[in-house]
C-alpha positions in Angstrom: -12.8 -1.5 10.6 -11.5 0.9 8.1 -8.5 -1.4 7.6 -10.6 -4.3 7.6 -12.8 -3.0 4.9 -9.8 -2.2 2.8 -8.7 -5.8 3.0 -12.2 -7.1 2.4 -12.4 -5.0 -0.8 -8.8 -6.1 -1.6 -9.6 -9.9 -1.3 -13.1 -10.0 -2.4 -12.5 -8.3 -5.6 -8.6 -7.9 -6.2 -8.8 -10.9 -8.5 -11.2 -8.9 -10.6 -8.5 -6.1 -11.0 -5.5 -8.4 -12.2 -5.1 -7.3 -15.8 -5.4 -4.4 -18.1 -7.2 -4.8 -21.3 -4.0 -5.0 -23.2 -2.8 -7.9 -21.0 -6.2 -9.5 -20.2 -5.2 -12.5 -22.7 -2.6 -13.4 -20.1 -4.8 -13.3 -17.0 -8.3 -13.5 -18.1 -10.3 -16.3 -16.4 -11.1 -17.3 -12.9 -9.0 -16.7 -9.8 -9.2 -17.3 -6.0 -7.9 -15.1 -3.2 -8.5 -16.6 0.4 -7.9 -14.7 3.5 -8.9 -14.1 7.2 -10.0 -10.8 8.5 -10.5 -9.6 12.0 -13.6 -7.5 12.0 -13.7 -6.7 15.9 -12.3 -7.8 19.2 -14.3 -7.9 22.3 -12.3 -8.9 25.4 -11.0 -12.4 24.5 -13.2 -13.0 21.6 -12.6 -11.9 18.1 -15.1 -11.6 15.2 -13.3 -12.8 12.1 -14.3 -13.3 8.5 -12.8 -15.9 6.3 -13.1 -15.2 2.7 -12.7 -17.5 -0.1 -13.9 -15.9 -3.2 -13.7 -16.8 -6.9 -13.5 -13.8 -9.4 -14.1 -13.7 -13.2 -11.7 -11.4 -15.1 -13.3 -10.0 -18.1 -11.4 -8.4 -21.0 -12.6 -4.8 -21.1 -12.3 -3.9 -17.5 -15.1 -5.6 -15.7 -15.3 -8.3 -13.2 -17.7 -10.5 -11.1 -16.8 -12.1 -7.8 -18.7 -14.8 -5.7 -17.8 -16.9 -2.7 -18.1 -17.7 0.8 -17.7 -15.3 3.8 -17.5 -17.5 7.0 -17.9 -15.4 10.2 -16.2 -17.0 13.2 -18.0 -15.8 16.4 -15.9 -17.8 18.9 -16.4 -21.5 18.1 -19.5 -21.1 16.0 -18.8 -20.5 12.3 -21.6 -19.0 10.2 -21.4 -19.1 6.4 -22.6 -16.1 4.3 -22.4 -15.8 0.6 -20.6 -12.7 -0.8 -21.1 -11.4 -4.5 -19.7 -8.3 -6.0 -19.0 -6.7 -9.2 -17.2 -3.7 -10.6 -14.5 -2.3 -12.6 -10.4 -3.0 -12.7 -7.6 -1.1 -14.3 -3.9 -2.3 -14.1 -1.1 0.4 -14.7 2.2 -1.7 -14.7 2.5 -3.2 -11.1 -0.6 -1.0 -9.8 -4.0 -2.4 -9.8 -7.0 -0.3 -9.2 -10.3 -1.9 -8.3 -13.6 -0.1 -8.1 -16.4 -1.8 -6.2 -19.7 -1.0 -7.5 -21.9 -3.5 -5.6 -21.0 -5.8 -2.7 -23.7 -8.0 -1.2 -23.7 -10.6 1.6 -26.6 -12.9 1.8 -27.5 -15.9 4.0 -25.2 -19.0 3.2 -27.6 -21.6 4.4 -31.1 -22.2 5.6 -30.0 -22.5 9.1 -30.3 -19.4 11.3 -31.4 -17.4 8.4 -32.5 -14.5 10.8 -29.2 -14.5 12.7 -27.5 -14.3 9.4 -29.6 -11.3 8.2 -28.9 -9.6 11.5 -25.2 -10.1 11.2 -25.3 -9.0 7.7 -27.0 -5.8 8.7 -24.2 -5.1 11.3 -21.4 -5.9 8.9 -22.8 -3.9 6.0 -23.5 -0.9 8.1 -19.7 -0.6 8.4 -18.8 -0.6 4.7 -18.2 2.8 3.0 -20.3 4.1 0.4 -20.1 2.5 -2.8 -18.6 2.8 -5.4 -15.3 2.4 -3.4 -11.8 2.3 -5.2 -8.8 0.6 -3.9 -5.2 0.3 -5.4 -2.9 -2.5 -4.7 0.5 -3.5 -5.9 1.4 -6.8 -7.7 4.8 -7.9 -6.1 5.2 -11.1 -8.0 3.3 -12.7 -11.0 3.3 -16.1 -12.8 0.5 -17.5 -15.2 -1.0 -19.3 -12.2 -0.2 -17.2 -9.1 -0.1 -13.5 -7.9 1.5 -12.1 -4.8 -0.3 -8.7 -3.9 0.3 -6.1 -1.4 -2.1 -3.6 -0.1 -1.2 0.0 1.0 -0.7 -1.2 4.7 1.7 -3.9 3.6 -0.2 -6.9 4.1 0.3 -9.5 1.3 -2.0 -12.1 -0.4 -1.7 -14.8 -2.8 -4.3 -15.3 -5.6 -4.3 -18.7 -7.6 -5.7 -19.4 -11.0 -8.7 -21.7 -10.8 
């Protein structure tokens, strides 16, 4: 779960960490960073989390992120809402994101108790907040970023 948490932090929040104060005019705005994470595997079944977040880059080093976190339990997808906020800092090609708060909440009115139970299980695996993560920008255009985390996983973020 440690690797999944690192990836979750990266993808839920990395769009919040895409610019420094000096370069914020180039990257300020809204970004999307979709991905799929494997949270656990039990026998032939996997518990996966599909993330599609929208992050607002603010000049001055703050960000807010919101989006969907779809948990795939076999054939049954369950949509949760994910929000976060924190700080970002860019030092050349390195981006450091500090997650100050990350919340999952029910994403629909169906199965609310199941959603709450699942949220308890997932959030119990999160590290203590604030949590800091550094990634590297491999390629950058005004509308796209290619990012790589410490384990070598690569992700593409797009301007909205």
